[in-house]
SEROKOL-203257 format. One record per residue: x, y, z of N, C-alpha, C in turn. Coordinates in pm, whole numbers, plus 50000, padded with zeros to 5 digits. Each point is the difference from the previous one (the first is absolute). Example, Ala and Ser with C-alpha at 12.3 -4.5 7.8 and 13.67 -1.06 7.14 Angstrom:
2
513194943150780499115011950000500905012050000499655010549928500825011950006499235010950073
This chain:
540
512355094146507500025010650099501074997650105500345010650078501054998750100499694989450101498744998450034499624990150100500444986149959500094997649872500424986949953501434996950030500825010350035501414997550028500244996950147498925000250082500204998350144500664986850034499624989749933500484986950039501284995849931500545008149905501164995549923501195009150015499955009350093501135008750020499625014449975500855009250051499685014149994500645007149880500894993149927500665006349886499914990749881499665005349885500034992349877500825007849898500684993049911500915006449906499295010149912498754997549968499305008749907499215011050068500185001850132499295010450074500915012150016499575011849959500835012050018500185003250148501225003450039500345002650139500565014050015499635006850109500445013750023500465001050146501255005350019500585000350134499985014250053499555001350127499935013150065500875000350124500425012150037500775002250122499275009950089500174998450131499275008450094500375014749988501245003149956500425013949986499595006249867499214992249919499525005249874500974998949884501124993150019501024998949897499824988049909498914992850014499764988449915499425004149866499354990649934499475002549866498865010150003499345001450114498965010250019500215006250137499625012650016500265006750128499134995050115498804995249967499084995250104499274987549950499354993350092499234988149964498815004049913499335011050032498865004149919500425003749858501145006249986500505003349866500234987349920500494989750065500204987349930498674993949960499034999950092498694994349968499365007449883500145013249999499395008049894500574996749862501274995749997500734999249873500154985849946500204990450089500344986549953498814993749930500264990449910498904993449931499284990150089498874995449952499264989750071500864987550015499824992850111500714987650032501465002250034500415012450028501385002750037500244996950147501294997750034500434998150137500855011950043499675005850116500765011150056500754994650121501365001649998500854994750106500515011550085499844998850131500455010250094501274995350071501065008249988501234996950072499855004150146500854994650090499855002850143500015014950032499185003750099499895013750045498585003050044499785012250045498685004550043499415009349896498864996249948499305007749898498895007850068500045013249991499035008350070499745012649921499015007650047499705012849940499174998849874499685011449939499195000149878500604991349891499154992849934500444990849896500344986150050500144998550132500264986950061498934996350101498905007149998498854996950084498745003949925498864995750050498735002249928500144995549855500624988449982500354995149866498764994549931499745004849880498874995649919500524990149896499534987650008500464989849906499345001449863499055008949987499495004749871499414988949912499574989450061499434989249921501004991949922501285002450023501044992749929500344987050072500324989849924500474987550058501505000750019500445008350095501415001450032500254994250138501254995950022500384993650125501195007350060500055000750133501065007350068500704990350094501324998149976500784990150072501175006550073500424993650106501235004050068501214994149926501055008149989501254995249940501034999050112499954988950076500914998050112499555007350125500644996850112499785007350124498834995750084499304989249959498844995650076500464994750136499305001950114498625005150004499875015050027501105006650045499855014050040500685009749904500514994949889500805008549914499205009549914498824995949954499175008549915498805004450081500005012650043498955005550085499265010749923498684998749997499145010549947499345006850119500445012450027499515007550116499045010749951498694997750025498995009649954500025012950080500524999450122500065012050083498645006050028498984991750010498655004950020499715003450145499045008950019499585003850134498575005149992499405002950114498625005050001499895013349926500985008350013499965013049933500514999549857500724989549965500564998749865499924985449956498794995149966499814985849970500614996249866500624988049997500544994249878499974984850015499724993249892500174985449997501074996749898500314987149987501054995949907499474997849859498974991549985499544996249866498495001049988499575004149879498614999249960499934991249874499344988550013499774991449884498505000249975499575008949912498585003249993499414998949861500744994849903499505000549862500114986749929499764989150071499964987049934501354994549962501055004050070501344995249967500294986850070501094993349952500524988050064501455002950036500314999550131501315004850047500604990650103501345000150006500744992950103500885010150073499944999950134500945007350084500814989750077501345000749987500844989350053501125005550086500124994850123501105002650092500155014950031498885006650022500015014050037499585001550146500555010250065499575003550134499265013349991498704999850037499155011749984499625005250138500445012250030499825005350135499335013749994499345003350112499475013450027498985004849896499174990949951498865004249922498895004950090499225009949954498945005750084498865004449910498844993450014498835003449919499035008250083499615011549948498945008150058499705011249902498955007550028499665011249915499684995749859500655006349902499734997249859500374985749962500874993450076500404986249970498964989950046499005004550073499014990650052500424994350133499264990150047500214994750134500514985650001500354994749881500454986149991501254999349913500854990050032501204998149920501095009850036500584998550120501045009350042501264999449916500364988049952501184998449916499654997549855499074990749975499654996149863498484999449988499485006149894498584999249969499854993449864499194989149996499774992549876498515000749969499665004049878498595000649962499904999249849498765000649950499795000249856500444987449930499704988550056500324986749946501504998049983500815007050077501454998049993500394987050067501184995149961500514987150046501415002550053500194998050131501285003550063500594988050071501304997649974500754990150077501075007150082500034997050130501035004850090500884988250036501295000949970500924988950027501125004750090500104993850119501095002850095500105014850032498875006650020499985014150037499795001450151500505011250052499815003250141499245013150009498914999850077499205012050024500145003750148500355012550026500245003750139499565014450025499305001950112499615013350047499175007849898499044993149941499065006749911498675002050071499175009149947498785003750072498855002649903498824995150037498755003949935498915000050107499175010350005499045001050111498874989949994499714994649881498894990549987500524985750001500584995449891500564986549995501074999449893500774989250003501094998649905501125009950025500525000450121501105009350028501184997749907500244987449963501064997049903499444999049858499014991249979499474997749865498494999150008499335006949908498564998549986499684997349854499154989949978499564996449866498505002849990499625008649907498615003749980499614996949856499064990849983499564996149865501174995549914500984993750063501154995249925499804985849951500814996049903499934986549949500724990350092501235003750044500784990550077501075007150083500154995650124501165003450083500674987050039501324999149975500764988150036501255004750073500064997650131501135004050083500774987550042501254999049956500834988350026501245004250077500264993350115501195002650081500085014550046498875006050034499985014050041499865001150152500475011350052499855003150141499265013250014499004999950089499215012050027500205003350148500705011250027500525002550134499525013750049499485000250122499735012450072499155009849921499074994849922499085008949931498955004950099499575012449983499095006150096498564999249952499105002250095498574999949976499484986349957499024999349911499234987749979500584991649888500584988750034500404989449908501155004249908500964991149992501155002349913499614998549853499214989649969499644997149862498484998549993499375006749904498554999249990499574999049855498844994049980499474998549865498505000749998499445006449899498565000749980499704996449854499094990649983499594995349867501204996949912501014993850060501164995549925499754985749953500424996849880499714986849945500884989250062501285002850019500954989950048500965006750097500004995650125500745006850106500864989450070501315000149976500874989450051501185005950076500284994350117501175003750079500684987250043501284998549964500714987650029501395002950055500424991450095501394999550047500495013550051499295005750096500445012850054499585001750144499975012650044499595003050137499255013250002499065000950093499195012050017500015003750148500475012150030500075004350139499525014450011498845002949947499465013650004499525003750139499985013050026499545004850130498504997750020499235000249891498544999750015499354989449913500654988749982499384989249925500834995849880499694988249946500794994349893499405002049863499094991049962499434999849865498485000550010499395008549921498555000449990499614999249854499064991149969499504998549864498485000450005499405008749919498555001349991499614997149856499354988549979499604996449865498865008349946499195005650090498875008549961499164993749889499814986950010499124993249905500674995749872501275003549979500684996049877500604986150016500504994349891500674986950005501445002050043500195001450128501325002950055500604987450060501284997749971500714988450055501165004950086500094995250122501075003550093500854987750026501345001649992500914989050029501155005450085500124994950123501085003650090500764987250034501325000049977500794987850020501365003550059500404992550102501335001550062500255014450046499035005750069500155013650050499924999750152500895008050064499945001450145499375013550033498954999550080499295012150038500325003250146500485012350023500295004650136499545014450018498745002949972499545013850017499935003750147500365012350031499895004450139498605004950033499155001449899498605003650021499204996749876498744996250018499154996749886500134985549959499014995049925500054986249953501164997849903500524987849998501004996649900499394999649861498854993349987499284999549873498535002850025499455009149922498585003550008499404997349861499114990049992499424995649872498525003649999499585007349897498615004749995499424997749861498814994849997499194999649875500704992849886500654988750029500614992049896499094988449965499734998349873499194988849954500174998849851499434989249945499974998749855500944989649945500944994950081500924989749958499764987350082500504988749948499984987850080500795002350128501165006649988500745004750116500185015149983499355007950083500125014549990501265004950069500404993350107501195004150073500754988150054501314999949983500854989350051501125006250081500054996750128501075004550089500714987450047501294998549966500684987450030501435002350049500464990250078501374999250053500495013650049499155007150072500365013050055499904999650151500675009450066499985000650147499455013550043499264999550111499335012050049500335001650147500675010850035500205003750139498945010250038499524999050122498865008250040500375014550015499055008649968500095014250031499025002950113500435007850097499205002450118498645005949963498944992750036498665005049979499424997749863500684992349913499524998049863500064985349961499154996249907500034986649945501134998849898500464987749977500984997849895499345000349863498874993149987499304999449872498525003350024499495008949918498595003550007499384997849863498904992449994499344996849874498545004050012499535008249907498625004750006499344998949863498824994049999499184999249879500814994549882500764989450025500854994149896499784985049996500184994349882499754985849981501254993049947500094987050033501064991549946501405005050035500175003650126501325004150050500684987750061501254997649961500774988750053501225005250075500194994850121501185003350081500714986950028501214998649946500674987049999501435001150053500384990350087501384998750050500515013150059499145007150076500385012550063500184998050150500835008550060500224999850143499555013350058499134999450100499495012050063500274999150149500825009350049500414999650140499505012450071499894998850131499615011150086501105002150102500655011749994501035002950097499365002750136500794998650107499465001850134499535014350024500535009649923499585013850017498715003349929499494990749922498815002649921498804993250065499165007750062498954994350084498645001049934499304988749991498595000149978499495001349858500865001449899499495001549864499864986449931499204999749896499754987749925500904999749877500604988549973500974999149890499325001349864498904992949979499275001049874498545003250031499485010149931498595003850013499364998649862498954991949991499314997849873498545004050016499555009349916498635005050006499324997349867498914992550003499204997549879500884995149885500884990650030500994995549902500144984950004500684994649898500364985949995501514998950001500544993450104501454999150017500384985650031501004995049928500544986550022501425001250054500284992950110501334999750060500584986149983501264999349956500644987149980501425000450053500344990550089501364998350049500555012850063499185006650081500425012350068500314997250147500845008550059500354999050141499605013150067499194998850107499595011550080500594998250139500875009350039500674999050129499685012350082499454997750120499595011250084501025002950108499655009150089500845003450114499404994150125500544989050047499404992650111499975008150130500885010250010500085007550125498945011050008499425003849888499085011249997498784996749914498885007350018498874998049909500435002649856499764990449914500515000949863498915002049897498785003150044498935001249904499714986549935499475000449880499664987849927500914998549879500184987649959500744997849876499165004349881498734995949999499115003349889498615003350055499455011349958498635003750033499235001449870498984991749983499155000849883498615004750037499505010049929498655005050019499244998449869499014991350001499274996549877500974996049889501034992850038501044995749906499974984949985500464995349886500154985749975501494996750007500404993050105501414997650028500294985149995501134996449938500484986250005501475000150037500404989950079501374998550045500454985749973501164998449938500554986849974501454999650045500334990350087501374997850045500595012650063499245006550086500485012050068500304996950147500985007150056500394998350140499745013050076499394998650118499715011250087500604996850137500795009450053500684996850127500215012750082500034998150132500405010450094499135012549992498704998149989499075011350002499315000650135499985011950058499325002250127498875009849976498994995449927498895008849962499135003250122499225010649985499055003450104498944989150010499364998450118498984989650015498955000749890499674988449946498964998549897500355006549867501265004349983500485004649870500944989449946499534992249905500814989149949501175004849918501064991949995501105002949908499435001649860499094991049964499215001549877498575002650044499485011949968498645003750039499195002949875498854993849991499085002649888498685005050055499575011549949498705005650032499194999849871499124990149987499304998249873500914993549898499484997949879500794994249894500194985150018501104994649946500324985850009501474998350037500334987850046501394997250041500334985549969501224997649952500514986549980501434999050049500294989750082501364997150046500354985949959501184998049942500444986649963501504999050026500374990650089501424997850028500655011250075499285006750089500545011450075500344995850143500955007350061500464996950134499935012550087499414998550120499895011050095500684995550130501015007550044500744996050119500305012050089500034997250130500465009550102499335013649987498695000049988499265012449985498754999550086499165010549991498724999750070498944995949898498845006349998498964995849906500574999549859499904988549936500614998249868499065004049888498784994350001499035002849894498705004450065499505011549959498745005350053499075002649882498844993450001499035001249892498695005550055499535010849940498735006150040499175002949876498824994549996499085002049888500634995949867500754989150004500644994849878499084989449940499615002049876499004991249940500554986249968501284999149970500594987149965501495000250032500474990150074501424999250031500394985350017501254997149965500514986450015501445000550049500334990450086501364998650053500434985749974501044998149917500464986849960501474998350035500374988350048501404996050012500845010450074499445005850104500685010850072500254996150144500965007150064500354997050139499915012750084499514998250123499935010650099500674994550126501185005450034500784993750106500655010550090499874997750132500695008450097499505014250007498765002349965499435013450007499325001950136499875012550043499525002250136499185012850009499255000850110499225012150030498544998449970499664997949875498624998249956499954988449902498824994849966499954988549909500735002549869500694989849951500745001449874499075003049883498814994150000499005002449896498735005050064499575011949960498755005750049499045002249885498794994250010499035000649891498695005750056499535011149940498785006550046499095002849881498794995150007499005002349894500564996649861500704988949991500694996549875499804985349968500354996549877499964986149955501424995549970500464989650071501414996149992500134984950000500884994849912500364985950003501494998850024500374990450086501414997650034500264985249977501054996749923500304985949976501504997749995500394987950043501404995749997500925010350063499565005650110500785010350068500204996150146500995006450065500304996650139500085012650086499514998550124500055010550101500684993750121501245003950029500774993450106500615010350094499894997050130500675007650105499675014849997498775003249970499535013850007499365002350136500105012150052499425003250130499165012749989498945000650080499115011549996499545003350141499935013050028499485004350130498495001349999499384997949883498555000949987499484986649949498714999249974499414987549953500624995749867500324987149990500534994549877501515000949992500684988850033501465000249997500565001549861499324994549898500475000949862499005006749908498704996950017498985004849907498805005350079499505011749956498775005550055499045002649885498834993650005498995001649896498765006250061499605011649945498855007350052498985002049889498814994550020498895001149904500484998249857500774989449978500594997349869499704985949954500234997649873499954986649942501434995449982500474991350089501404995750002500074984949988500844995249909500234985649988501494997150004500374989350074501374995250005500014985549954500924996949908500104986549945501464995850000500264988450065501354994250004501005010150054499705005550115500875009750066500524994350132501145005250044500594996450128500005012050092499434998450120500025010450102500624993850125501235004150028500814992750099500745009850090499894997750132500775007850096499585014550014498765003149967499525013850013499395002350139500035012650045499535003150134499205012850001498824999350064499235012150029499895001550150500195012150048499855002350143498534999750043499114999749901498574999150033499414987949925499055001949912499274988949940500574996349863499904986949969500424995449869501504999849983500664989450050501464999549993500525001449858499304994249903500385001649860499015008949926498684997650021498975006949921498885004950091499565012449976498815005350062498985003049891498764995650020498915002749906498965008650071499745011649943498995009150054498975002749891499104990749979498975001649899500464995749863499054999149909500324995949864499974985049984500574995149891500044985849968501464996049981500444990350079501404995749998500054984949983500924995349915500194985649984501484996549998500324988750063501344994249998499894985949946500834996749900499994986849939501424994849990500204987750053501304993349989501145008550056499765006250114501005008450063500604993250123501225004250038500664995450121500095011750096499414998450120500095010150104500654993550121501245003650029500804992750097500805009750088499964997350132500845007450093499655014750014498745003549976499575013950017499445002150141499935012850042499605002650138499195012850010498844999250074499185011850026499174997750124499305010350047499214998350122498754991649973499335002449887498884991649957500244995749857499954986849980500314994849868501485000649971500724989750042501455000049979500375001449854499194994149910500235001249856499075010349938498694999150033499035009049936498875003050096499595012650000498805004050074499065006849901498744995450000499005005449909498895006650080499715012549965498965007750068499115006549894498754995949998499025005049902500374994649861499064999749913500234995349865499994984949992500684994749899500014985649975501424995649967500464989450067501344994649977499904985149973500654995449893500024985849964501444995249992500304989250074501334994050005499894985949942500744997249892499874987249931501374993849976500134987250038501194992449967501295005950053499945006850112501185006850053500464993450130501285002850036500614994250118500295010850102499554997650125500245009150111500804992350104501235004250025500874992350089500915009250080500114997150132500945007250083499645014550025498755003649983499575013750026499585001450147500105012550053499785002250143499145012350022499064998950098499165011550035499454998050141499415010650053499264998450125498704992649974499305003549891498744993449963500094995949853499744987449975500074995149863501424999249950500694989250036501414998849965500275001549852499124994449915500165001349856499035010249942498704998850034498955007649934499035005150104499615012749985498925005150084499065008549915498724999650036499025007949928499025006250096499595012349972499015006750083499035007249909498724996650014498935006649925500284999549851500344988149951500374998349860499514986549951499914998349869499754986949941501344993849967500324988550061501314993949986499844985649953500544997049881499924986649943501404994349988500194988350064501324993650004499844986149942500614997349885499764987749926501334993449964500104987050034501164991849960501325006150044500035005150120501235006150052500634990850107501325001450016500754993050104500345010350107499404998250119500175009650110500614992250115501314999950007500704991350093501195007250064500214996750130501205004850069499985014850032498835005850014499895014050037499795001250150500165012250055499955001650146499285012850037499214999350110499315011950051499724998550148499725011250065499504999050136498654992949999499155003749903498724993449984499764997549851499474987949971499614996449863501234999549908500724989250012501284998749932499914999749849498894994949945499894999349854499185011449943498694999950029499075009649941499135005850111499745013249990499065006350093498975007849918498714996050016498905006349929499075006750101499845013149986499155007750091498995007949917498734996350015498935006649926500244999149849500394988349957500344997849859498934991449933498945006149958498944993249925499775007149868499864992649890500244985549994501494997149985500444988650052501384995749984500044984949976501114995649938500144986049962501434995650025500134988550064501304993250012499804986149942500644997249884499704987749928501284993749947500144987050029501104992349944501375004050049500085005550120501285005050051500654990050095501345000050003500764992750101500385009950108499444997750122500265009050112500624991550111501315001450021500674990950093501205006750066500334994750119501225003750073500125015050025498875006650012500035013950042499975000450153500695009550060500135000350145499445013050057499534999250126499445011750067500465000350144499945011950059500265001350143498734996950078498845004849949498764998550075499064990049935499375003449887498944991449950499925000649848499374989749943499664999849859501194998249909500634988250002501204998249918499694999849851498794995649961499674999149859499245012149950498695000550035499135010749954499265005950119500015013350010499225007150101498855007249932498794998850056498815005849938499265008550102499625012149960499245008750089498945007549919498774999350046498885007749943499804997549851500214987749956499764996849860499794984949986499564995749884499704985949976500594996049865501314998149992500634996649872499684985549960500104997649870499894986449949501384993849999500154988750070501294993350010499844985849949500824996249902499904986449946501384994949963500114986749995501294993749972500385002249854
C-alpha cells in the first residue's frame, strides 16, 4: 500500500505518475479528474500555482490509494484554495472510503465546513477507516464550527502529520479526532485561534502521539485528550513546547488512562493570567523531564491541577510561579500523586494535596519559594524522603510545610533556612499524625517552634537533629494541645526568648527520651525544656 512508501521516498520507478498544472494544461484539467481516472497506487504531482474552483476543491479520494505531491515551489508554490465561506462552504479533501493517502508539501487555505458539509473538518475530513499522511503541509485560514478547523478524523484508521503547520484556523481546534486508531503529529507547529489538537477515543483503542510540536494557540487548549484507554500507553506527548493562551490550559486530559508527557516545556507569558497549564480529570498521567515556567510578575495559575487523577512526576522542574494562595503549582484534589527528582524554585505554594489517598515525594528540592508553605497537605496521606526544603518563606504558619489533619511522614530530609512569620519556621502541624525520622532541621525561624510547631494530633520526632533554629517560644520545637514524642534527637544550639530547646504546653501524653539537649540559649527562661499545663515523660 501507499503507506508503505512513507519511509523510503515519495517516488518509485514502478509507480505511475501524473503531472497537473494549475491552469488545467497538465495531464488532467483538475485534481478531481485525475483522481477519478488514475489507477490505484498512483502519484499525482502538482506543479506550482493556485488550484481553485470546481474540480480542485471538495475532492473525493474515492477510496483509492492515491497520493498528491508538490512538484517544486514549496512551501508557498502549490496552493489549494477552497474559497469557502459561510454562504458557500467548501473543504479541500474528503477521505471517506477506507483509502490510504499521502498529501505532501501542499498549502491548503480557505476551507469552510458548514451546512451539508457538516460541522467538522474545515479543510480535510477523514473517515471510514481511511489512513492519511500529511507531510510538510501548511493549513491556513480554515474554519469549522465544531472542531477540526483544519483536519478532522472520524472513525479513521490513522492520521500521521509530519512537519506540518496549522495556522490561524478559526473556531474549535485545528486538528481533531474521534475513535481514530492511530493519531500522530510530529515536527510541526499549531497556532489555531481556538485551540490546537483534540482527540476523543470514545472508548476505542486510540493511540495519540505528539512529538516535536510547538503549540501557540491564541485561544483554547493546545491539546485536549478525552476518553483514551486500552493501551499500555494511550497517549504520548514528548519534546514539545507550549506557550500559554489567555484563559486556557495548555493540556487538558479527561477520563483517559496511561497518558505520558515527556521532555515538554510549558511556559506562561506575562499576559496570560491565572490559568492552569495542565488539567487532568479522572485520568492517569505521567510526566517525565518536563519544565514548567510561570510568570513571576503575575498570577500564573497552576502548572498541573489533578482532580481524582493519578499523577506522577519524574525529573521535572517548576520555576517562577506566583500562584494564588493555597493553590499549589501542582495541586491534587483526590486521586494519588508521586514526585521523584523534581525541583521547585522561586515560586509560591509548590505542592498542594487535598483528600489525596496516597502520595510520595522522593529526591526532590524546594528552594527559595515564598508566600505560603512550599508543601501543603490537607486530609491526605503523604510520605517525603531524601528531599530538601531550603530558604523558603511564608507569611502564614509553616515556612516550608503545612500539614492539616493528615498522615505525613518525613524520612532523611533536610529543612534548612526556612522562615514563617507566625508558627512553625519549617513545619506546622494542625491535627493528624506526623512523623520525622533522621531529618536535619537547621537555621529555621518562626514565632513559636523555630523548626516545628505541633497543634492537635500526634507528632513523633525520631533520630533527628535540630540546630540553629530561632523562635520567640520553643527555639527548636513547640507543641500546644498535642501529643508530642521526641526520641533520640539532638537539640542543640537553638535560640528563643523563652524555652530555647523545647516548649510543651498542654501536651499530654508526651515523651522526651534519649535526646541530647544542649547549648540552647534564651533571653528570659528555660534554655532546655519549657513545660506548661502538662506532665510529659522525660528520660535519658
